[in-house]
N, C-alpha and C positions, 0 to 999 in steps of 0.2 A: 796471544791471549788478549792483549789490550785492544787489538782491532775488533775482536769478537765482542768484548765488553762494550766498546763504543757503539758497535752495531746494535747491540741490545738496547742501549740508551736511546738511540735513534728510533728503534722500533717501538719502544714503550713510552718515550717522551720523558725520560728521567732527567731532570735538570735542564731540559731543552725542549724545543717543540718536537712533537712526534713527526717522523718523516720516513715512510716505508721505502721510498726510492733511495734515500741516503743509507738506510739500514741495509738494503740488499747490496749496495756497492761495497760496504764495509764487511758484510758477511762473505762476499765473494773474495775479497782481499784476504780475509782471515783463512778461508778455506784453501785458497791457493798457497798460503803460507804453512799449511799442514794442520790446521785446527779442525779436528774431526767433527765436533758439534756444529761448527759453522757450515759444514757440508749439509748436515741435516736441516739447518735453518734456511739455507738457500733452497733446498728441495721443498720445504714447507711453504716458502714464499711463492714458488712456482705453482704448487698445488692449489694454494688459496688465492692466487692473483694479488699478492701484496707487494706493490712496488714494481711488479713485472707482469707481463701478460700471462694469463693462466695457461699452463702446459703440464699435463700429467707426464708426458714423455720426458721433458726436461727435469721435472721433479724426480722421476725414477733415476736418471743419470746421476743427480746429486746425492740422492739417498744411497745409491749403490756405492759411491765413493766412501761414504761413512760406514756402510754395512760391512764392507770387506775388511775393515779394521776393527770390527766387533761392536759397532754402535747398535744397541738393541732397539732404540726408537726407529732408526733407519730400516732395520730388518722388518719391524712391524709395518712400517709405511710401505715397503716393497710388497709385503704380503697383502696389504689392503689394495694396492694397485697392481695386483698380479696379472690381470688381463693385459695391461699395458706393458708391464715389465717383461713379460715373456716375448713380446714383439721387439721391444727396444734393446733388451739385454739378454740375448740367448745364453742360457746356462746360469742365469742369475740365482736360481734356487740353491746353488752350491753354497752361497754365502749365508743362507739361513741356517745351515747345519754346522757352520764353522764355529 
């Protein structure tokens, strides 16, 4: 939880200089530690090229990790990127109905 909060501070510049690259590093650490919303934030960073090169494929992979545990924002993101998700993640639609 604290890693994700620090990442958000880096992303938004709360009490420190704004830094997308440091934010993504901390979001990835938080995601790997099991923080669902951090997976969404990593996906969003890849989709919007914030601190990382733009990659809808990579965004789909991160959104999927959060969607399988019920994150609604990630499910919507996968739906928005459905043309890419169907190539990168065969069978991804099953998480939308879960």
